[in-house]
DRENTIVO-691658 format. One line per 10 residues: number of its first residue (from 1); for each residue x, z, y of C-alpha. Coordinates in steps of 0.2 Angstrom, whole numbers, plus 2048, in hexadecimal, padded with zeros to 3 digits. Example, Ala and Ser with C-alpha at 12.3 -4.5 7.8 and 13.67 -1.06 7.14 Angstrom:
% residues 2
1) 83E:827:7EA ~ 844:824:7FB .
//
This chain:
% residues 231
1) 6EF:5B0:18C ~ 6E0:5AD:183 ~ 6E0:59A:176 ~ 6D9:58B:17C ~ 6E1:58D:18E ~ 6E6:57F:197 ~ 6F0:578:1A6 ~ 6EA:567:1AC ~ 6F7:55A:1AE ~ 6FD:55A:1C1 .
11) 708:553:1CC ~ 718:55E:1C7 ~ 71B:565:1DB ~ 709:56C:1DB ~ 708:577:1CD ~ 717:582:1C6 ~ 723:57C:1BB ~ 734:576:1BC ~ 736:564:1C2 ~ 746:561:1BA .
21) 73C:562:1AB ~ 736:550:1AE ~ 741:545:1A2 ~ 746:535:1AF ~ 745:527:1A9 ~ 759:51F:1A8 ~ 752:50E:1A3 ~ 761:501:1A7 ~ 76D:50E:1A8 ~ 780:50C:19E .
31) 785:51A:194 ~ 790:51E:1A1 ~ 782:521:1AE ~ 778:52B:1A3 ~ 787:537:19E ~ 78C:539:1AF ~ 778:53A:1B4 ~ 777:549:1A5 ~ 788:552:1AC ~ 780:552:1BF .
41) 771:55B:1B7 ~ 77C:568:1B1 ~ 788:56A:1BD ~ 775:56D:1C7 ~ 76F:578:1BD ~ 782:582:1BD ~ 781:581:1D1 ~ 76E:587:1D1 ~ 772:597:1C5 ~ 784:59B:1D0 .
51) 77F:598:1E1 ~ 76D:59C:1E4 ~ 76E:5B0:1E3 ~ 77C:5AC:1F2 ~ 771:5A1:1FC ~ 765:5AF:1FC ~ 758:5A7:1ED ~ 752:5AD:1DF ~ 752:5A6:1CB ~ 747:5A8:1BE .
61) 742:59C:1B0 ~ 74C:590:1B8 ~ 744:590:1C8 ~ 74B:594:1DC ~ 741:59F:1E5 ~ 741:5AC:1F2 ~ 72F:5B7:1F9 ~ 72B:5B9:20A ~ 71E:5C6:20D ~ 711:5C1:202 .
71) 715:5AD:200 ~ 722:5A6:1F4 ~ 72C:59A:1F6 ~ 734:58B:1E8 ~ 743:582:1EB ~ 73F:574:1DE ~ 751:568:1DE ~ 754:559:1CF ~ 763:54B:1D1 ~ 75A:53A:1D5 .
81) 75A:52B:1C7 ~ 76B:524:1CF ~ 774:534:1CF ~ 77A:531:1E2 ~ 771:540:1E7 ~ 766:550:1E6 ~ 755:54F:1E8 ~ 74B:55F:1EE ~ 738:566:1F2 ~ 733:577:1FB .
91) 723:57D:1F5 ~ 71A:58A:1FB ~ 709:596:1F4 ~ 702:5A8:1F6 ~ 704:5B5:1EB ~ 6F4:5BB:1F1 ~ 6E9:5AB:1EA ~ 6F2:5B0:1D9 ~ 6EA:5C1:1D8 ~ 6DA:5B9:1DA .
101) 6DD:5AA:1CF ~ 6E3:5B5:1C0 ~ 6D1:5BF:1C5 ~ 6C7:5AF:1C5 ~ 6CF:5A7:1B6 ~ 6CE:5B9:1AB ~ 6DE:5BA:1A8 ~ 6E2:5CE:1B1 ~ 6F2:5D0:1A5 ~ 6FB:5C4:1B1 .
111) 6FB:5D3:1BD ~ 706:5DC:1B2 ~ 713:5CD:1B4 ~ 724:5CE:1BD ~ 724:5C9:1D0 ~ 72C:5B8:1CA ~ 71D:5B2:1BF ~ 715:5AE:1D0 ~ 723:59F:1D2 ~ 726:59A:1BD .
121) 714:5A0:1B6 ~ 708:591:1AC ~ 6F8:599:1B3 ~ 6FC:59D:1C5 ~ 6F4:593:1D6 ~ 6FC:584:1DA ~ 70B:583:1E5 ~ 70A:577:1F7 ~ 717:56B:1FB ~ 71E:56F:20B .
131) 72A:564:210 ~ 72E:54F:20D ~ 73D:54E:200 ~ 74D:553:203 ~ 75B:547:200 ~ 76C:54C:200 ~ 77B:543:1FB ~ 785:548:1EA ~ 795:53E:1F5 ~ 79E:550:1F7 .
141) 797:559:1E4 ~ 789:561:1DF ~ 78D:572:1E7 ~ 78E:56B:1F7 ~ 780:561:1F5 ~ 776:570:1ED ~ 77E:57D:1FB ~ 775:570:208 ~ 765:570:202 ~ 762:582:201 .
151) 769:583:214 ~ 75D:579:218 ~ 74E:581:20D ~ 753:592:214 ~ 750:58A:226 ~ 73E:584:221 ~ 739:593:218 ~ 73F:59F:226 ~ 737:591:231 ~ 726:592:228 .
161) 728:5A5:225 ~ 726:5A9:238 ~ 714:5A0:237 ~ 70C:5A1:225 ~ 707:5B3:224 ~ 6F6:5B5:21E ~ 6EA:5AC:213 ~ 6E2:5A3:222 ~ 6F3:59D:227 ~ 6F5:596:214 .
171) 6E3:58F:217 ~ 6E7:584:226 ~ 6F5:580:220 ~ 6EE:576:210 ~ 6DD:575:216 ~ 6E0:55F:218 ~ 6E9:55F:206 ~ 6DD:556:1F7 ~ 6E7:55C:1EA ~ 6E6:56F:1F3 .
181) 6D3:571:1EF ~ 6D5:580:1E2 ~ 6E0:588:1EF ~ 6D4:586:1FE ~ 6C5:58D:1F2 ~ 6D0:59B:1EE ~ 6D2:59F:200 ~ 6BF:59C:203 ~ 6BD:5AB:1F5 ~ 6CB:5B6:1FC .
191) 6C5:5B7:20F ~ 6B4:5B7:209 ~ 6AB:5A8:20F ~ 6A1:5A9:1FF ~ 693:59B:202 ~ 6A1:58D:206 ~ 6AC:592:1F8 ~ 69B:591:1EB ~ 696:580:1F4 ~ 6A8:57B:1F0 .
201) 6AA:580:1E0 ~ 696:577:1DC ~ 6A0:568:1E2 ~ 6AD:56A:1D7 ~ 6A3:56E:1C8 ~ 695:55F:1CB ~ 6A5:551:1CA ~ 6AE:55A:1BC ~ 6BC:560:1C6 ~ 6C7:56B:1B9 .
211) 6D1:570:1C9 ~ 6E1:570:1BD ~ 6DE:57D:1B1 ~ 6D0:580:1A4 ~ 6CC:58C:197 ~ 6C0:58E:188 ~ 6B8:57D:18F ~ 6B5:584:1A0 ~ 6BF:57D:1AF ~ 6C7:58B:1BC .
221) 6B7:587:1C8 ~ 6AC:58A:1BA ~ 6B5:59A:1BB ~ 6B5:59D:1CC ~ 6A5:599:1CB ~ 69E:5A8:1BE ~ 6AA:5B4:1CA ~ 6A1:5B0:1D9 ~ 68F:5B5:1D0 ~ 695:5C5:1CD .
231) 69C:5CA:1DE .
//
């Protein structure tokens, strides 16, 4: 990886990264409550390692995920602040856009990474959050709650898997989400809509929008502009 490259600070669910790395503010909690929360997080980590594969998911670098066709689905699970429930989101991305992203951002070496790199890599295209946050009570323990979440996730992913098959499908899914602008531009480039892609890229450059990624003083949009000029 080149020096001077950075992933700008963004909401965790929108980019690759384990959301459980967030340090929850435990203000106002007693020592016992803090201890219990720590124990629950440890139990969740164990459940993820031991149960996810049996429930149809893969694990790598603390991520729980699966692939359907050219799409990657990520299930992010956390213990809520008071330790009463597990919270979860399901997100999706196109691995084809990652391949384009690496060409645009001039990091071809990423093509040689394992398939799971689409999930945990720092320099990859953003995820799109598919669902409202799941909230599953811990009344019956972490394992049961986690199994419940992954069962729901399987159903949701299968549902989307029947209709989410192409870049056009993905673009239609994200088109009304402002934070998905970079993915929308990548879709336009992938689909050969060069004129509109150039227009959107120039707007981003004029607005000093870095798109969440920068390297050597240039934003991802400036790299995209240069990429299209060569096409």
